[in-house]
N, C-alpha and C positions, 0 to 999 in steps of 0.2 A: 504494500500500500504506500503510495507516494506521499500522501498527506496524513499519515498516521497521527502525529501529534495534534494536528488541527482537529481531526475526528475525535480524539480523546478529550480535548478541551471542550468542544461543543457537546459531546456526550456527557461530560461531567456536569455541564450547565443543565442539561435535560434531566439528569438524575437528581440534582439538587432542587430543581424546580418541582419535580414530582414529589420529592420528600416534603417540601414545604407545603404543597397543595394538600397532601393527605396527613400532614402533621406527624410525620414519622422520622425518626433519626436512625438510620441504618448504621450497623457497625462498619468499621473501616473495610474489612474483607468483603462483605456483601456489597458495599457501595462500589468498591474497586471492580468486583466481578461484573456488576451491572454496567459500569462505565465502559469497560473493555468489551462487553457483549454488544452494547449499542454501537461502539466504535467499529467493531468488526463488520457490522452490517450497514454502516453508514452509507457506503457507496454501492449497496446491493439492494435496490428497491424491489426487485422481483425475486427475492430469495425463497418464497414460499409457493412455487408453482407446481411442484410434484406433491401428491398427497402424502401427508405425514404418515399414515398407516403403512404405505408402501416403503417409505424410508425406514420405518421401524422394523418391518419384516426383513428387509434387506440387511439391516444392521444385526439383527438377532442371529442370522445365519453365517456370520463372519467369525474369524478367529478372535480371541479375546482382545488383543490390542486394537484391532480395527473396529471391533464391536464397541469398545469404550468410546472411541473417537466419533464414530457415526451416531451413536445414541446420545452422546453429549451434544452434538450439533442439532439433533432432533429436539432434545429438551430445550436447548437455547432458542431455537426457532419458535417452538410452541410458547415459550415464555414471552418472547417478543410479540407474537401474533395475539396472544391472549391479553397481554398488558396494554397493547396499543389498539386492540380491537380492530385489527386490520381485516378488511372485507367481511365484517361480522355478518352481513346479510347472507353470506354463502356458507356459514358454519353449519355443520350437521346438527349441533346442539350448542347451548350456551356454555357448556363446560367441556366441550370436545378437546380444545387445545390445552386446557388446564389438565384434564385427565391424561391425555397423551404425553404431555410434558412430564407429569409425575411418574408415569409408567417408564418413560425413557430414562429419567434421572434415577429411578429405583433400580433399573437394570444396569445402569452404569455403576452404581454403588455395589450391587451384587457382583458384577464382573471384577471390580477392584478387590472385593473380599476374596473371591475365588482365586484371583491372581496372587494375592498375598499368601493364601493357604498353600498353593501349588509351589510357590517360590521358596 
């Protein structure tokens, strides 16, 4: 990304504004995660064109290291779509992206635990 620091700066402003609007103070790690998440997708306005369920199924059938990365991206995309309510009129249900994101993140955590047991 050519303009990474600019994306981070604007993303930080977005996250701070959101915290202010909902009267929440996030801890530093959560805030940093969200800032970098928004920054990664700053120049990708069409990141959610393939159905999430297909991405999830593809990720579940990969080796552990690839699975963790793919499902992390699915969870991150679901977090963004749900939080920003992108194309909400096309959602299968009001909690679809929230549910899919939680499932993706849960599977990432499970894959990390399995990886630690095996290693």
